[in-house]
C-alpha positions in Angstrom: -46.0 -25.4 93.7 -44.3 -28.5 95.2 -41.3 -28.1 92.9 -40.7 -24.6 94.0 -40.9 -25.6 97.7 -38.4 -28.4 97.1 -36.1 -26.1 95.2 -36.3 -23.5 98.0 -35.5 -26.2 100.6 -32.4 -27.3 98.5 -31.2 -23.7 98.2 -31.6 -23.2 102.0 -29.7 -26.4 102.7 -26.9 -25.4 100.3 -26.6 -21.9 101.9 -26.5 -23.5 105.3 -23.6 -25.8 104.2 -21.7 -22.8 102.7 -22.1 -20.9 105.9 -20.8 -23.8 108.0 -17.8 -24.3 105.7 -17.0 -20.6 105.8 -17.1 -20.6 109.6 -15.0 -23.7 110.0 -12.6 -23.2 107.1 -12.6 -19.5 106.0 -9.4 -19.7 104.1 -10.7 -22.4 101.8 -13.7 -20.6 100.5 -13.2 -16.9 101.1 -10.6 -16.2 98.5 -9.0 -13.7 100.9 -5.3 -13.3 100.9 -4.0 -15.3 103.7 -0.4 -14.6 104.7 1.1 -16.4 107.6 4.4 -15.0 109.0 6.8 -17.1 110.9 10.4 -16.4 111.6 12.4 -19.4 110.3 15.8 -20.4 111.6 17.9 -23.6 111.2 16.7 -24.7 114.6 13.1 -24.2 113.9 13.0 -26.4 110.8 10.3 -29.1 111.3 10.5 -32.6 109.8 6.8 -33.5 109.4 4.4 -34.6 106.6 2.5 -31.3 106.7 3.4 -28.2 104.8 3.7 -25.8 107.7 6.1 -22.9 107.8 9.5 -23.9 108.7 9.2 -27.3 106.9 11.4 -28.2 103.9 9.4 -28.0 100.7 8.9 -31.5 99.3 10.8 -31.9 96.1 9.0 -33.0 92.9 9.7 -33.4 89.2 7.3 -32.5 86.5 7.4 -31.8 82.8 7.1 -28.2 81.7 4.8 -27.0 79.0 7.7 -27.1 76.6 8.4 -30.7 77.6 11.4 -30.3 79.8 11.7 -32.3 83.0 12.2 -29.9 85.9 12.5 -30.4 89.7 11.7 -27.9 92.4 15.2 -28.6 93.8 16.6 -27.2 90.5 15.7 -23.8 92.0 17.6 -24.4 95.3 19.6 -21.4 96.2 17.0 -19.0 95.0 14.0 -17.4 96.6 10.9 -19.0 95.1 7.2 -18.3 94.7 5.7 -21.7 94.1 2.2 -21.0 92.5 -0.6 -23.5 91.8 -3.2 -22.4 89.3 -5.6 -23.4 86.5 -6.7 -21.6 83.3 -10.4 -21.5 84.3 -9.8 -19.9 87.7 -10.8 -16.1 87.7 -8.4 -15.2 90.6 -5.6 -17.0 88.8 -6.3 -15.0 85.7 -6.2 -11.8 87.7 -2.9 -12.8 89.3 -1.0 -13.8 86.2 -0.1 -10.3 84.8 1.3 -9.5 88.3 3.3 -12.7 88.3 4.7 -11.9 84.8 5.7 -8.4 85.8 7.3 -9.6 89.0 9.2 -12.3 87.0 10.5 -9.8 84.5 11.7 -7.4 87.2 13.3 -10.2 89.4 14.5 -13.0 87.1 18.1 -11.7 87.4 18.0 -11.3 91.2 18.1 -15.0 92.2 14.3 -15.0 92.5 12.1 -17.5 90.6 8.4 -18.1 90.0 7.8 -21.8 89.9 4.4 -22.1 88.3 2.5 -25.4 88.5 -0.6 -25.8 86.4 -3.1 -28.2 87.9 -3.4 -29.9 84.6 -5.4 -32.9 85.9 -8.3 -30.4 86.6 -7.7 -28.1 83.7 -8.9 -28.1 80.1 -5.9 -29.7 78.4 -2.4 -28.7 77.1 -3.8 -26.7 74.2 -5.9 -24.5 76.5 -2.9 -24.0 78.8 -0.6 -23.1 75.8 -3.2 -20.7 74.5 -3.5 -19.1 78.0 0.2 -18.7 78.3 0.4 -17.0 74.9 -2.6 -14.8 75.6 -1.1 -13.6 78.9 2.5 -13.3 77.5 3.9 -15.5 80.3 7.6 -16.1 80.0 8.3 -18.0 83.2 8.3 -21.9 83.0 4.9 -23.6 83.4 5.1 -27.1 85.1 2.3 -29.5 84.4 0.8 -31.5 87.3 -1.0 -34.0 85.0 -1.7 -36.6 87.7 -2.8 -34.1 90.4 -0.4 -35.6 92.9 1.7 -32.5 93.5 -1.4 -30.2 93.9 -2.7 -32.6 96.6 0.7 -32.9 98.3 0.9 -29.1 98.4 -2.7 -28.8 99.6 -3.7 -26.6 96.7 -7.4 -27.1 97.4 -8.4 -23.5 96.7 -6.5 -21.8 93.9 -4.5 -19.9 93.4 -2.3 -21.2 96.3 1.3 -20.1 96.6 4.2 -20.9 98.8 7.1 -18.6 99.6 10.3 -20.7 99.8 13.7 -19.5 100.9 17.1 -20.2 99.4 17.5 -23.3 101.6 14.2 -24.8 100.4 12.2 -24.0 103.5 8.6 -22.9 103.3 8.3 -19.5 105.0 4.7 -18.6 104.1 1.6 -20.0 102.4 -0.9 -17.7 100.6 -4.3 -18.8 99.5 -5.8 -16.4 97.0 -4.4 -14.1 94.4 -1.4 -11.9 94.9 -0.5 -8.7 93.2 3.1 -7.5 92.4 3.4 -5.3 95.5 2.4 -8.3 97.7 5.0 -10.5 96.0 7.7 -7.9 96.5 6.9 -7.6 100.2 6.8 -11.4 100.7 10.1 -12.0 98.9 11.6 -8.9 100.6 10.8 -10.4 104.0 13.1 -13.4 103.3 16.6 -12.8 104.8 
């Protein structure tokens, strides 16, 4: 009897914590699609350490799954969807077929998907390789083995994506999965 009361108390406390977190930071735990729109011009570019809209996306260099060193700046001059994900994440799994379709339709239109697997919290390269094969992904997969880039880009809930314009400026951040239609709209909003 005492164990069941203790268990019940623990459950109640956990529920209370979840409610408080959802009230204070709904975008972290809700999984809803969060799209922030902000017109970006040369004069509105901010130079700060936060990843707000209008800020230049911090450059980074990672190895890809096929062991090539790649930088985010290698994609400068293109519209970019920078996507952070992991193989064990159900919303990431739901999003990947949409990412692949979007990639196939837009790869020759100066639009790139820059995919960053949060390898430091994933299940190893063999699992990632298997995932990529199972989903038929043809866009490059970068590996964040240290977790540093995921932290820098505040990918606390996944998937997290950034829309980056041709000049390397963050125009939007999306927390949660996207479908192909949403990606088309977000990229289409870039001028």
